[in-house]
Backbone as CSV, one residue per row, in Angstrom:
resi,resn,N_x,N_y,N_z,CA_x,CA_y,CA_z,C_x,C_y,C_z
1,MET,0.869,-1.307,-0.048,-0.111,-0.055,-0.059,0.848,1.378,-0.005
2,LEU,1.309,1.788,1.168,2.032,2.992,1.136,3.461,2.506,1.499
3,LYS,4.170,2.037,0.321,5.374,1.355,0.489,6.589,2.494,0.981
4,HIS,6.287,3.732,0.535,7.112,4.833,0.763,6.922,5.392,2.033
5,PHE,6.064,4.919,2.726,5.664,5.605,4.098,6.434,4.892,5.351
6,THR,7.646,5.428,5.388,8.687,4.619,6.368,8.909,5.463,7.647
7,ALA,8.270,6.731,7.639,8.383,7.497,8.783,7.248,7.320,9.722
8,ALA,7.509,7.753,11.075,6.294,7.562,12.013,5.096,8.614,11.784
9,LEU,3.965,8.077,12.052,2.723,8.988,12.018,2.280,9.083,13.455
10,ALA,3.132,9.307,14.364,2.961,9.565,15.619,1.823,10.156,15.981
11,ALA,1.498,11.479,15.471,0.382,12.376,15.720,-0.822,11.709,15.457
12,LEU,-0.886,11.006,14.249,-2.089,10.392,13.933,-2.555,9.355,15.068
13,PHE,-1.750,8.625,15.692,-2.436,7.663,16.672,-2.890,8.387,17.904
14,PHE,-2.528,9.774,18.234,-3.146,10.426,19.074,-4.388,11.080,18.870
15,LEU,-4.650,11.221,17.503,-5.947,11.926,17.099,-6.960,11.020,16.702
16,PHE,-6.514,9.814,16.196,-7.435,8.813,15.551,-7.083,7.482,15.868
17,PRO,-7.935,6.638,16.212,-7.594,5.040,16.303,-7.200,4.710,14.899
18,LEU,-6.466,3.599,14.727,-6.078,2.989,13.384,-7.391,2.631,12.579
19,SER,-8.569,2.240,13.092,-9.721,1.942,12.342,-10.188,3.218,11.600
20,ALA,-10.034,4.394,12.237,-10.555,5.620,11.772,-9.653,6.072,10.562
21,VAL,-8.432,5.676,10.459,-7.747,5.864,9.375,-8.222,4.999,8.083
22,GLY,-8.723,4.026,8.230,-9.352,3.227,7.056,-8.484,2.062,6.640
23,GLU,-7.382,1.769,7.338,-6.568,0.711,7.209,-5.694,0.322,8.252
24,SER,-5.165,-0.647,8.429,-4.165,-1.033,9.527,-2.822,-0.593,8.895
25,LEU,-2.017,-0.073,9.783,-0.583,0.264,9.339,0.371,-0.760,9.816
26,ASP,1.387,-1.192,9.055,2.330,-2.117,9.660,3.371,-1.391,10.417
27,LEU,3.293,-1.660,11.956,4.050,-0.794,12.842,5.611,-1.052,12.583
28,SER,6.012,-1.905,11.859,7.413,-2.191,11.645,7.931,-1.222,10.614
29,GLN,7.072,-0.502,9.963,7.370,0.394,8.906,7.572,1.866,9.600
30,LEU,7.121,2.142,10.769,6.986,3.370,11.239,8.255,3.623,12.212
31,GLY,8.596,4.865,12.392,9.818,5.231,13.048,9.620,6.515,13.758
32,ALA,10.332,7.756,13.381,10.571,8.832,14.053,9.273,9.258,14.829
33,ILE,9.425,9.391,16.013,8.394,9.904,16.850,8.864,11.303,17.374
34,GLU,8.235,12.406,17.168,8.385,13.714,17.487,7.529,14.017,18.763
35,GLU,8.358,14.911,19.426,7.464,15.516,20.642,6.321,16.281,20.110
36,ALA,5.308,16.342,20.502,4.037,17.088,19.834,4.170,18.531,20.205
37,GLU,5.406,19.179,19.838,5.578,20.785,20.015,5.687,21.358,18.733
38,HIS,5.324,20.796,17.636,5.579,21.462,16.452,4.421,22.416,16.199
39,TRP,4.534,23.585,15.480,3.544,24.588,15.273,2.406,23.918,14.479
40,GLU,1.265,24.310,14.711,0.082,23.751,13.825,-0.969,25.079,13.945
41,GLU,-1.468,25.163,12.649,-2.472,26.267,12.469,-3.575,25.734,11.604
42,ARG,-4.754,25.745,12.101,-6.029,25.315,11.312,-6.544,26.688,10.662
43,ALA,-6.741,26.613,9.431,-7.390,27.638,8.549,-8.680,26.995,7.973
44,TRP,-9.487,26.545,8.814,-10.622,25.798,8.238,-11.700,27.003,8.163
45,TYR,-12.434,27.008,6.964,-13.585,27.968,6.702,-12.700,29.411,6.648
46,GLN,-13.398,30.197,5.887,-13.052,31.614,5.819,-13.090,32.482,6.998
47,ARG,-12.671,33.577,6.856,-12.679,34.609,8.016,-14.054,35.342,7.881
48,GLU,-14.438,35.901,9.031,-15.864,36.480,8.897,-16.091,37.502,7.805
49,ASP,-15.026,38.089,7.358,-15.320,39.090,6.331,-15.232,38.281,4.947
50,GLY,-15.028,36.958,4.807,-15.069,36.287,3.747,-13.610,36.024,3.025
51,SER,-12.691,36.708,3.671,-11.322,36.591,2.987,-10.639,35.194,3.550
52,ASP,-9.636,34.841,2.985,-8.912,33.759,3.348,-7.902,34.177,4.427
53,TRP,-7.350,33.108,5.286,-6.439,33.329,6.363,-5.104,33.556,5.586
54,ARG,-4.214,34.393,6.326,-2.973,34.517,5.914,-2.175,34.024,6.940
55,VAL,-1.237,32.953,6.769,-0.459,32.288,7.774,1.084,32.573,7.528
56,ALA,1.560,33.074,8.399,3.064,33.293,8.237,3.885,31.869,8.590
57,VAL,4.740,31.649,7.724,5.631,30.494,8.063,6.869,30.639,8.594
58,LYS,7.274,30.346,9.641,8.469,30.803,10.406,9.800,30.541,9.612
59,ASN,10.794,31.228,9.757,12.079,31.213,9.235,12.945,30.230,10.192
60,PRO,13.302,29.213,9.698,14.010,28.266,10.689,15.459,28.758,11.224
61,ALA,16.067,29.788,10.348,17.190,30.335,10.670,17.152,31.480,11.647
62,ASP,15.957,32.174,11.771,15.608,33.102,12.674,14.049,33.027,12.965
63,PRO,13.493,32.186,13.821,12.187,31.992,14.071,11.310,33.292,14.508
64,SER,12.122,34.461,14.680,11.336,35.686,15.023,10.883,36.236,13.617
65,LYS,11.423,35.758,12.536,11.097,36.490,11.328,10.295,35.191,10.619
66,PHE,9.934,35.502,9.311,9.063,34.390,8.554,9.674,34.297,7.058
67,LEU,9.528,33.079,6.530,9.845,32.659,5.135,8.949,33.269,4.332
68,GLY,7.662,33.437,4.494,6.690,33.942,3.674,5.344,33.614,4.237
69,VAL,4.417,33.952,3.404,2.887,34.118,3.950,2.162,33.219,3.066
70,LEU,1.361,32.353,3.655,0.581,31.259,2.901,-0.877,31.816,3.051
71,THR,-1.664,32.055,1.890,-3.001,32.171,1.944,-3.770,30.881,2.063
72,ALA,-4.710,30.726,3.027,-5.233,29.410,3.282,-6.775,29.592,3.524
73,ALA,-7.421,28.635,3.158,-8.993,28.415,3.658,-9.395,27.041,3.361
74,ASP,-10.193,26.550,4.347,-10.538,24.915,4.130,-9.459,24.178,4.299
75,THR,-8.440,24.371,5.038,-7.099,23.533,5.036,-6.375,23.622,6.277
76,PHE,-5.624,22.680,6.513,-4.701,22.708,7.675,-3.232,22.989,7.238
77,VAL,-2.519,23.783,8.100,-1.302,24.072,7.796,-0.372,23.669,8.989
78,VAL,0.487,22.773,8.946,1.546,22.161,9.816,2.894,22.345,9.573
79,THR,3.720,22.826,10.467,5.128,22.861,10.238,5.935,22.190,11.227
80,SER,6.963,21.361,10.819,7.934,20.600,11.818,9.348,21.208,11.329
81,GLY,10.158,21.512,12.352,11.332,21.792,12.053,12.378,21.648,13.218
82,ILE,13.671,21.873,13.043,14.656,21.648,13.929,14.998,22.851,14.832
83,TYR,14.344,23.904,14.636,14.848,25.216,15.121,14.066,25.392,16.675
84,GLU,13.021,24.813,16.890,12.247,25.008,18.105,12.779,24.281,19.399
85,ARG,13.015,22.962,19.187,13.473,22.117,20.317,14.711,21.399,19.909
86,GLY,15.709,21.557,20.980,16.966,20.917,20.984,17.925,21.495,21.612
87,PHE,19.295,20.969,21.465,20.194,21.488,22.446,21.524,21.257,21.364
88,GLU,22.577,22.088,21.937,23.918,22.092,21.332,24.963,21.500,22.402
89,GLU,25.747,20.499,21.865,26.777,19.922,22.734,27.951,19.719,21.904
90,ASN,29.166,20.284,22.667,30.444,20.172,21.910,30.346,20.753,20.493
91,GLY,29.507,21.837,20.103,29.357,22.317,18.801,28.528,21.694,17.829
92,VAL,27.797,20.572,18.403,26.771,19.827,17.568,25.495,20.129,18.069
93,ARG,24.634,20.504,16.954,23.077,20.747,17.259,22.484,19.558,17.229
94,TYR,21.769,18.937,18.364,20.809,17.924,18.468,19.526,18.258,18.427
95,HIS,18.452,17.864,17.606,17.209,18.211,17.690,16.331,17.080,17.877
96,HIS,14.898,17.230,18.029,14.080,16.178,18.615,13.429,15.389,17.528
97,ILE,13.663,15.472,16.230,12.921,14.650,15.184,14.128,13.648,14.889
98,ILE,13.853,12.330,15.242,14.594,11.180,15.248,14.423,10.274,13.981
99,ASP,15.466,10.034,13.471,15.351,9.050,12.243,15.447,7.673,12.903
100,PRO,14.304,6.863,12.361,14.206,5.591,12.984,15.281,4.637,12.464
101,LYS,15.884,4.745,11.514,17.027,3.945,11.003,18.250,4.133,11.927
102,THR,18.590,5.328,12.300,19.686,5.497,13.080,19.523,5.796,14.568
103,GLY,18.370,6.230,15.004,18.065,6.394,16.344,18.476,7.762,16.717
104,LYS,19.108,8.672,15.782,19.724,9.729,15.965,18.787,10.848,15.428
105,PRO,19.069,12.109,15.651,18.432,13.222,14.941,18.448,13.122,13.400
106,ALA,17.401,13.368,12.760,17.379,13.056,11.271,18.207,14.109,10.395
107,GLU,18.910,13.536,9.604,19.702,14.454,8.764,19.179,14.172,7.555
108,SER,18.237,14.694,6.934,17.545,14.483,5.703,17.812,15.652,4.573
109,GLY,18.684,16.565,4.954,18.727,17.779,4.026,17.783,18.797,4.514
110,LEU,16.935,18.658,5.171,15.737,19.631,5.489,15.920,20.026,6.883
111,VAL,15.593,21.324,6.965,15.576,22.053,8.355,14.006,22.433,8.654
112,SER,13.285,22.423,7.872,11.713,22.717,8.018,10.786,22.157,6.809
113,VAL,9.655,21.700,7.149,8.790,21.065,6.405,7.365,21.725,6.917
114,THR,6.665,22.306,5.897,5.344,22.682,6.056,4.347,21.780,5.182
115,VAL,3.220,21.532,5.746,2.360,20.668,5.065,1.042,21.348,4.948
116,VAL,0.604,21.464,3.798,-1.019,21.952,3.631,-1.754,20.823,3.234
117,CYS,-2.901,20.525,3.922,-3.694,19.491,3.563,-4.958,19.575,4.062
118,GLY,-6.071,19.037,3.493,-7.582,19.273,3.988,-7.824,18.449,5.068
119,ASP,-6.791,17.433,5.449,-7.140,16.495,6.608,-5.987,16.894,7.714
120,GLY,-6.458,17.309,8.763,-5.683,17.695,9.890,-4.689,16.600,10.417
121,ALA,-5.201,15.404,10.491,-4.363,14.197,10.990,-3.238,13.952,10.050
122,TRP,-3.735,13.896,8.837,-2.539,13.585,7.747,-1.554,14.805,7.862
123,ALA,-1.963,16.003,7.835,-1.042,17.164,7.774,-0.218,17.033,9.099
124,ASP,-0.620,16.864,10.172,0.152,16.673,11.325,1.173,15.692,11.063
125,ALA,0.898,14.350,10.807,1.623,13.276,10.777,2.628,13.316,9.719
126,LEU,2.161,14.048,8.475,3.072,14.042,7.313,4.089,15.109,7.678
127,SER,3.938,16.067,8.481,5.023,17.084,8.693,6.191,16.641,9.200
128,THR,6.197,15.615,10.128,7.298,14.766,10.690,7.744,13.868,9.785
129,ALA,6.974,13.093,9.132,7.341,12.064,8.158,8.185,12.585,6.969
130,CYS,7.671,13.730,6.469,8.242,14.312,5.417,9.698,14.843,5.891
131,PHE,9.839,15.383,6.935,11.029,15.848,7.482,12.085,14.694,7.455
132,VAL,11.784,13.571,7.866,12.791,12.427,8.166,12.949,11.881,6.669
133,LEU,11.969,11.756,5.833,12.197,11.282,4.373,13.027,12.311,3.537
134,GLY,13.193,13.664,3.761,13.879,14.301,2.869,13.048,14.743,1.742
135,GLU,13.713,15.618,0.857,12.859,16.256,-0.370,12.299,15.171,-1.248
136,ALA,13.244,14.312,-1.691,12.719,13.228,-2.680,11.667,12.285,-2.135
137,GLY,11.981,11.908,-1.004,11.180,10.916,-0.285,9.745,11.543,0.048
138,SER,9.903,12.742,0.294,8.476,13.648,0.645,7.734,13.633,-0.595
139,LEU,8.271,14.020,-1.681,7.710,14.205,-3.023,6.992,12.778,-3.438
140,ALA,7.783,11.879,-3.086,7.227,10.546,-3.589,6.086,10.138,-2.785
141,LEU,6.070,10.422,-1.410,5.134,9.971,-0.501,3.871,10.864,-0.933
142,ARG,3.940,12.142,-1.204,2.848,12.895,-1.630,2.248,12.315,-2.876
143,ASP,2.968,11.971,-3.814,2.370,11.247,-5.164,1.695,9.970,-4.664
144,THR,2.279,9.181,-3.870,1.682,7.989,-3.274,0.225,8.262,-2.790
145,LEU,0.231,9.231,-1.801,-0.999,9.494,-1.112,-1.902,10.132,-2.026
146,ALA,-1.478,10.936,-3.110,-2.609,11.371,-3.947,-3.234,10.318,-4.751
147,ALA,-2.363,9.294,-5.059,-3.110,8.222,-5.939,-3.881,7.333,-5.190
148,GLU,-3.339,6.955,-3.947,-3.793,5.973,-3.247,-5.118,6.380,-2.271
149,LYS,-4.874,7.714,-1.953,-5.713,8.081,-0.900,-6.652,9.525,-1.065
150,ASN,-6.458,9.655,-2.454,-7.022,10.856,-3.132,-6.935,12.200,-2.128
151,LEU,-5.646,12.261,-1.585,-5.266,13.473,-0.740,-4.571,14.571,-1.568
152,ARG,-4.976,15.620,-1.324,-4.228,16.878,-1.945,-3.242,17.371,-0.820
153,ILE,-1.973,17.401,-1.066,-1.021,17.582,-0.225,-0.060,18.581,-0.800
154,GLU,0.121,19.680,-0.329,1.152,20.776,-0.765,2.352,20.807,0.273
155,LEU,3.515,21.118,-0.186,4.545,21.173,0.830,5.389,22.300,0.738
156,ILE,5.882,22.802,1.597,6.950,23.848,1.537,8.293,23.282,2.362
157,LEU,9.397,23.079,1.461,10.566,22.427,2.225,11.640,23.395,2.245
158,VAL,12.347,23.390,3.407,13.366,24.319,3.643,14.558,23.421,3.643
159,THR,15.589,23.556,2.963,16.776,22.752,2.913,17.769,23.482,3.666
160,ASP,18.920,22.503,4.021,19.956,23.046,4.941,20.925,23.876,4.101
161,ASP,20.786,23.796,2.804,21.699,24.704,1.906,20.983,26.079,1.490
162,GLY,19.900,26.391,2.103,19.392,27.773,1.871,18.321,28.000,0.780
163,HIS,17.490,26.668,0.360,16.570,26.845,-0.605,15.113,26.663,0.088
164,VAL,14.174,27.307,-0.364,12.868,27.087,-0.058,12.182,26.528,-1.216
165,ARG,11.661,25.347,-1.322,11.181,24.780,-2.325,9.687,24.486,-2.131
166,TYR,8.716,24.850,-2.991,7.203,24.672,-2.583,6.726,23.965,-3.799
167,THR,5.642,23.294,-3.556,5.051,22.475,-4.647,4.016,23.443,-5.436
168,ALA,3.942,23.080,-6.637,3.388,23.952,-7.675,2.050,24.565,-7.279
169,GLY,1.134,23.653,-6.422,-0.041,23.942,-6.006,-0.249,25.208,-5.076
170,LEU,1.035,25.668,-4.572,1.096,26.634,-3.702,1.621,28.062,-4.389
171,ALA,1.932,27.918,-5.664,2.508,28.963,-6.507,1.617,30.387,-6.379
172,GLU,0.339,30.347,-6.306,-0.451,31.269,-6.149,-0.679,31.698,-4.850
173,ARG,-0.421,30.832,-3.806,-0.943,30.867,-2.546,0.210,31.269,-1.415
174,PHE,1.501,31.069,-1.815,2.602,31.328,-1.047,3.419,32.460,-1.600
175,GLU,3.619,33.536,-0.592,4.138,34.794,-1.025,5.500,34.829,-0.222
176,PRO,6.685,34.693,-0.834,7.896,34.572,-0.248,8.405,35.738,0.549
177,SER,8.972,35.733,1.375,9.402,37.017,2.172,10.575,37.752,1.418
178,GLU,10.549,39.005,1.444,11.713,39.890,0.649,12.933,39.858,1.553
179,GLU,12.765,39.588,2.868,14.050,39.629,3.766,14.795,38.188,3.898
180,GLY,15.901,38.107,4.073,16.820,37.050,4.266,17.358,36.568,2.934
181,THR,18.116,35.432,2.973,18.962,34.936,2.086,18.517,33.813,1.293
182,TYR,17.286,33.214,1.591,16.970,31.842,0.916,16.790,31.995,-0.715
183,VAL,16.862,31.103,-1.294,16.357,31.006,-2.713,15.228,30.285,-2.912
184,TYR,14.000,30.818,-3.361,12.704,30.407,-3.501,12.540,29.649,-4.795
185,GLU,12.131,28.324,-4.869,11.810,27.792,-6.057,10.492,26.948,-6.064
186,ALA,9.705,26.937,-7.049,8.445,26.111,-7.128,8.852,24.719,-7.758
187,ILE,8.400,23.642,-7.116,8.742,22.520,-7.631,7.678,22.040,-8.634
188,ILE,8.081,21.678,-9.819,7.084,21.392,-10.982,7.156,20.009,-11.003
189,ALA,6.414,19.226,-10.374,6.319,17.764,-10.520,5.080,17.146,-10.826
């Protein structure tokens, strides 16, 4: 079924029993469990004045600033990143998103993942899973879920080399910040 789905969906288990997901998951395929401290914003429905919500996505290099603004309605926006929880020891930064294959903090080439999805449980779970999977794995998982679950999932992936890549479905809804040194690119896939 979801062969590419190798990272944990820990948040999903807190929100819904497996029977509510519609299938049983092979627990041996699950891994990284994140402390439930990542940022989540629900932009369900429009605002009272009929306009969409504008959600600022934090800049992982400086969380007091933002990467850009996402316009959203009738969807969930969830971000997982390494900038909120962790510590430094002997010059090495250790964060809280664990790679199930190594038992150590994930080193996927990503520093932040934002998931936009109409299903809050999936958005919450996928933000951590995509972080562990990295960019290529995240896009493969997105395609698999679109085909097998009919889920529309959009991503904003921030790489450790200073790129912000967002899926084409966000091209009209994500407004990059003019401050900072990131290179912004739409992913055409």
